[in-house]
C-alpha positions in Angstrom: -6.8 10.8 28.3 -6.4 9.4 24.8 -3.2 7.7 23.9 -1.3 9.4 21.1 0.0 7.8 17.9 2.6 9.6 15.7 2.6 8.5 12.1 5.7 9.3 9.9 5.5 9.1 6.1 6.8 11.0 3.0 3.5 11.8 1.3 0.4 13.3 2.8 -1.9 12.7 -0.2 -0.9 9.0 -0.5 -1.9 8.5 3.2 -5.3 9.9 2.3 -5.8 7.8 -0.9 -4.6 4.5 0.5 -5.1 4.7 4.2 -8.1 6.9 4.9 -10.1 4.0 6.4 -7.2 3.1 8.7 -6.8 6.7 9.8 -10.5 7.2 10.4 -10.7 4.1 12.5 -7.6 4.9 14.6 -8.6 8.5 15.1 -11.8 7.3 16.9 -9.6 5.7 19.6 -6.3 7.6 19.5 -5.0 11.1 19.2 -3.4 10.9 15.8 -0.6 13.2 14.6 0.7 12.8 11.0 4.2 14.0 10.2 5.1 14.5 6.5 5.6 17.1 3.9 2.5 19.3 4.1 0.0 19.4 1.3 -2.5 22.3 1.6 -4.9 20.6 -0.8 -5.6 17.8 1.7 -5.6 19.8 4.9 -9.4 19.9 5.3 -9.7 16.1 4.8 -7.4 15.5 7.7 -9.0 18.1 9.9 -12.4 16.4 9.2 -10.8 13.2 10.4 -9.6 14.9 13.6 -5.9 14.4 12.6 -3.3 17.0 13.2 -0.5 17.6 10.7 3.1 18.4 11.5 5.1 19.6 8.4 8.2 17.5 8.1 10.0 17.7 4.6 11.3 14.4 3.4 13.6 14.1 0.3 12.2 10.9 -1.0 14.8 9.9 -3.6 17.8 11.9 -2.5 21.0 10.3 -1.0 22.4 13.5 0.6 23.7 12.5 4.0 23.4 16.0 5.4 19.7 16.2 4.5 19.1 12.7 6.0 20.9 13.6 9.2 18.7 16.7 9.5 15.6 14.5 9.0 16.8 12.2 11.8 17.3 15.2 14.1 13.9 16.6 13.1 12.3 13.3 14.1 14.1 13.3 17.5 12.8 16.8 18.2 9.3 15.9 17.0 9.1 12.8 19.2 10.3 14.8 22.3 7.7 17.5 21.6 4.8 15.2 20.9 5.7 12.4 23.4 3.6 9.8 21.6 2.7 6.4 23.1 3.7 4.7 19.8 5.1 5.5 16.3 3.9 4.1 13.0 6.2 4.6 10.0 5.7 4.2 6.2 8.2 4.4 3.3 11.9 4.0 3.4 13.4 7.1 5.1 10.7 7.4 7.8 11.2 3.6 8.5 14.9 4.0 9.0 15.2 7.4 10.8 11.8 7.2 12.5 12.6 3.8 14.0 16.0 4.9 15.2 14.6 8.1 16.8 11.8 6.1 18.5 14.3 3.5 19.8 16.5 6.1 21.4 13.5 7.7 23.2 12.2 4.2 24.2 9.0 4.6 22.2 7.6 1.5 20.5 7.7 1.7 16.7 5.7 -0.2 14.1 7.3 0.0 10.6 5.5 -0.8 7.3 7.7 -2.0 4.4 5.5 -1.7 1.3 8.4 -2.2 -1.1 12.2 -2.2 -1.1 12.8 0.4 -3.8 15.1 0.3 -6.8 18.1 1.2 -4.6 17.8 -2.2 -3.0 19.3 -3.8 -6.1 21.1 -0.8 -7.5 24.8 0.2 -7.6 24.9 0.9 -3.9 22.8 -2.1 -2.9 25.2 -3.5 -0.3 25.3 -0.3 1.6 21.5 0.4 1.2 20.6 -3.1 2.5 22.9 -2.8 5.6 21.7 0.7 6.4 18.0 -0.2 6.0 18.5 -3.2 8.2 20.2 -1.2 10.9 17.1 1.1 11.1 14.5 -1.6 10.9 16.1 -3.6 13.7 15.0 -0.9 16.1 11.3 -1.4 15.3 9.1 -3.3 17.7 7.2 -4.8 14.8 7.5 -4.7 11.0 4.6 -5.2 8.6 5.6 -6.7 5.2 3.5 -7.0 2.1 4.8 -10.1 0.3 7.1 -13.1 0.6 10.0 -11.5 -1.2 10.1 -8.6 1.2 10.0 -11.0 4.1 12.9 -13.1 2.6 15.0 -10.1 1.8 14.7 -8.6 5.2 15.3 -11.9 6.9 18.5 -12.2 4.7 19.9 -8.9 6.1 19.3 -10.0 9.7 15.8 -8.9 10.6 14.3 -11.3 13.1 11.3 -13.2 11.5 9.5 -13.0 14.9 9.0 -9.3 14.5 7.7 -9.5 10.9 3.9 -9.8 10.2 2.2 -10.0 6.8 -0.3 -7.4 5.5 -2.4 -7.8 2.3 -0.9 -4.7 0.8 -2.8 -1.7 1.8 -5.9 -3.6 0.8 -8.7 -2.2 -1.2 -11.9 -0.4 -0.2 -14.6 -2.8 -1.4 -17.4 -0.4 -1.1 -15.7 2.3 -3.2 -14.3 0.0 -5.9 -17.3 -2.1 -7.0 -18.1 -4.3 -10.0 -19.4 -2.4 -13.0 -21.0 -3.8 -16.2 -18.4 -5.4 -18.4 -18.0 -3.5 -21.7 -19.2 -4.8 -25.1 -16.8 -6.8 -27.3 -15.7 -3.9 -29.5 -13.4 -2.1 -29.5 -11.0 -4.1 -27.4 -9.6 -1.9 -24.7 -6.8 -2.0 -22.1 -5.9 0.2 -19.1 -2.6 1.0 -17.5 -2.4 3.2 -14.5 0.9 4.3 -13.1 3.8 6.8 -13.3 5.3 6.9 -16.7 8.8 5.6 -16.0 11.1 2.8 -17.1 10.8 0.8 -13.9 7.0 0.6 -14.5 7.7 -1.1 -17.8 6.7 1.7 -20.1 9.4 0.9 -22.7 7.9 -2.6 -23.0 4.4 -1.1 -23.2 5.4 1.2 -26.0 7.0 -1.5 -28.0 4.0 -3.8 -27.5 1.6 -1.1 -28.5 3.5 -0.5 -31.7 3.4 -4.2 -32.7 -0.3 -4.5 -31.7 -1.3 -1.7 -34.0 -0.8 -4.2 -36.8 -2.0 -7.3 -34.9 -5.1 -5.8 -33.3 -5.7 -2.6 -35.4 -8.8 -1.5 -33.4 -7.2 -1.9 -29.9 -7.4 1.2 -27.7 -4.8 1.3 -24.8 -5.7 3.9 -22.2 -2.8 5.2 -19.9 -3.5 7.2 -16.8 -0.6 8.6 -14.8 1.9 11.4 -14.3 5.4 11.2 -15.9 8.5 11.3 -13.8 10.4 14.5 -14.5 13.4 12.6 -15.7 11.2 10.5 -18.1 9.7 13.3 -20.3 11.2 11.7 -23.4 9.4 8.5 -22.5 6.1 10.3 -22.3 6.7 11.8 -25.8 7.2 8.3 -27.2 4.0 7.1 -25.5 2.0 9.9 -27.0 3.3 9.0 -30.5 1.7 5.6 -30.4 -1.6 5.9 -32.4 -3.4 3.3 -30.4 -2.5 4.8 -27.0 -4.8 7.4 -25.4 -2.9 9.2 -22.7 -4.8 10.7 -19.7 -3.4 12.9 -17.0 -3.6 11.7 -13.4 -7.2 11.3 -12.2 -8.5 11.8 -8.7 -11.2 9.2 -9.4 -10.0 6.3 -11.5 -13.1 4.2 -11.3 -14.5 5.4 -14.7 -11.3 4.1 -16.4 -11.7 0.6 -14.8 -15.3 0.6 -16.0 -14.2 1.6 -19.5 -11.8 -1.2 -20.3 -11.7 -5.0 -20.6 -8.6 -5.5 -18.5 -5.9 -3.7 -16.6 -2.4 -4.4 -17.7 0.7 -3.8 -15.5 4.1 -4.2 -17.3 6.3 -3.2 -14.3 9.8 -4.6 -14.4 10.6 -4.4 -10.7 9.0 -5.8 -7.6 6.1 -4.0 -6.0 5.0 -4.3 -2.4 1.5 -5.1 -3.5 0.1 -3.4 -6.6 -2.8 -1.2 -5.5 -3.8 -0.7 -9.1 -4.2 -4.4 -9.6 -6.2 -4.8 -6.4 -8.5 -1.9 -7.4 -9.0 -3.3 -10.9 -9.9 -6.8 -9.6 -12.3 -5.3 -7.1 -13.9 -3.6 -10.1 -14.3 -7.0 -11.7 -11.7 -6.5 -14.3 -9.1 -9.2 -15.2 -5.4 -8.5 -14.6 -2.7 -8.9 -17.2 0.5 -8.5 -15.1 4.2 -9.1 -15.2 5.4 -11.9 -13.0 7.0 -9.9 -10.3 6.3 -10.1 -6.6 3.5 -7.8 -5.6 1.8 -8.1 -9.0 1.7 -11.8 -9.4 0.2 -12.0 -5.9 -2.9 -10.1 -7.1 -4.3 -12.6 -9.6 -4.7 -16.3 -10.2 -3.1 -17.4 -13.4 -5.8 -18.4 -16.0 -8.7 -17.8 -13.6 -8.6 -14.1 -12.7 -5.8 -12.9 -15.0 -2.8 -13.8 -17.1 0.9 -13.4 -16.4 3.7 -12.3 -18.7 7.5 -12.4 -18.7 9.2 -9.5 -17.1 10.7 -6.9 -19.5 9.6 -8.9 -22.6 7.5 -6.9 -25.0 7.0 -10.0 -27.2 5.5 -11.9 -24.4 3.3 -8.9 -23.5 2.0 -9.0 -27.1 1.4 -12.7 -26.8 -0.6 -12.4 -23.6 -2.7 -9.6 -24.9 -3.6 -11.5 -28.1 -4.4 -14.6 -25.9 -6.7 -12.5 -23.7 -8.6 -11.0 -26.6 -8.9 -14.4 -28.3 -11.2 -15.4 -25.4 -14.9 -14.8 -25.7 -16.3 -11.6 -24.0 -18.2 -13.8 -21.6 -15.1 -15.7 -20.6 -13.3 -12.4 -20.0 -16.2 -11.2 -17.9 -16.2 -14.4 -15.8 -12.5 -13.8 -15.1 -13.3 -10.4 -13.8 -16.0 -11.7 -11.5 -13.7 -14.4 -10.2 -11.1 -11.6 -9.5 -13.6 -9.7 -7.4 -14.3 -12.8 -5.3 -10.5 -13.4 -4.9 -10.1 -9.8 -3.7 -13.0 -10.0 -1.3 -11.5 -13.0 0.4 -7.9 -11.9 0.7 -7.5 -8.1 0.3 -10.3 -6.3 2.1 -8.9 -3.1 3.4 -10.7 -3.5 6.7 -8.4 -6.4 7.5 -5.4 -4.0 7.2 -7.0 -1.6 9.6 -7.6 -4.3 12.2 -4.0 -5.5 11.8 -2.9 -2.1 13.2 -5.5 -2.2 15.9 -4.3 -5.7 17.0 -0.7 -4.5 17.4 -1.6 -1.2 19.1 -3.8 -2.9 21.6 -1.0 -4.9 23.1 -1.6 -4.6 26.8 1.0 -3.2 29.1 0.7 -3.1 32.9 1.0 0.7 32.9 -2.1 1.1 30.7 -5.2 2.9 31.9 -8.1 0.4 32.2 -10.6 3.0 31.2 -8.6 3.7 28.0 -8.4 0.0 27.2 -12.2 -0.3 27.8 -12.9 2.7 25.5 -10.6 1.3 22.8 -12.4 -2.0 22.8 -15.8 -0.2 22.9 -14.7 1.7 19.8 -13.9 -1.5 17.9 -17.3 -3.0 18.9 -19.1 0.0 17.6 -17.3 -0.1 14.2 -19.3 -0.6 11.0 -17.1 -3.6 9.9 -16.3 -5.8 12.8 -13.1 -7.9 12.8 -13.3 -11.6 13.1 -10.8 -11.6 16.1 -9.2 -9.1 18.4 -6.0 -10.3 19.9 -4.7 -8.8 23.1 -1.1 -9.6 24.0 -0.3 -9.6 27.8 3.2 -8.3 28.3 3.7 -9.9 31.7 1.5 -10.0 34.8 -1.3 -7.5 34.7 -3.1 -5.6 37.5 -6.6 -6.8 38.5 -8.2 -3.7 37.0 -6.9 -4.6 33.5 -7.8 -8.2 33.9 -11.3 -7.2 34.7 -11.6 -5.2 31.5 -10.3 -8.1 29.5 -12.6 -10.6 31.1 -15.6 -8.2 30.4 -14.8 -8.1 26.7 -14.1 -11.8 26.5 -17.7 -12.2 27.7 -19.0 -10.0 24.8 -18.6 -6.6 26.4 -21.0 -7.2 29.3 -19.9 -6.3 32.9 
């Protein structure tokens, strides 16, 4: 009988966009149930992957204690109904309340902290940090995406022994591939992201206004949805004559191919910027603000250029410096970026990180299930360099036999 994994998150579509490969790999070995707000537009995709959806509404940004209490109760009820062998959580509220619910029911929980959110340093920062730490301390293991997240969580009392690094959500290197670098004229930039202040759009707008005089033929493409509370910011963006605004796109690859570089002006830390990883995988240089999660995605002067956070003048300087380079030099930066991503951010490595943790061996495990899981890994298209099995105490002879078999290459 397949072991069951329950995944808790706050957005069904984002799981499909950023974690499809992980879900597909896990579903070949485990019975996967995904609990999140239901999105009918992605229902068939999950059905095709053999994944069952449980509709669990999550108020992503709200601070209503009653709604949060109801979410916790909902998770408790869900775990009792599904009786999973393990729980994997993504995003802040599922990390907190999901880890607590799993702990109370003695189910191992793996939390993934992709970013700390603006509330981590906001007005209620002290409370938010203590509350987040209280939940995360109940997780069996915590994946973190960069050094800042690791340091911040360690600072609020999370044991470093339970934290493990992930290279962001990685990038699909067969989907995002190098495309021919565009000709020298007109100079073009690309920004992808939600139109909001925290993403650095006020700085972007001011820089675009200055560059209209400095580089008159510059075209700055922007792809992304505005936050509801930022409609005025979108109006200002559209008034910039050198900015071309595009609505959100399901396939962003044509935009990467169109431009000379991707620029990210975000003013707050990211977990690991997926846009920057995708752009570099497409062999495009990165112009990025020096914040954790963006600065990690490029090598200064070799695959991209960094700029001061929240400084539109420095943004202008960096853009002018970039376009002062020859088109060949810019193209070489893009190629170097692709090589950097291939080495450090292959999404398959992320998938195997979850397999490594889930395949920790317990004496109660079924030897046939363990053998089937390892067989599934061996038959995968992209093999991991190493599979680590953690023995939690003395194992029965039946399990030791399976381990010995696969240590010998899978032969009896």
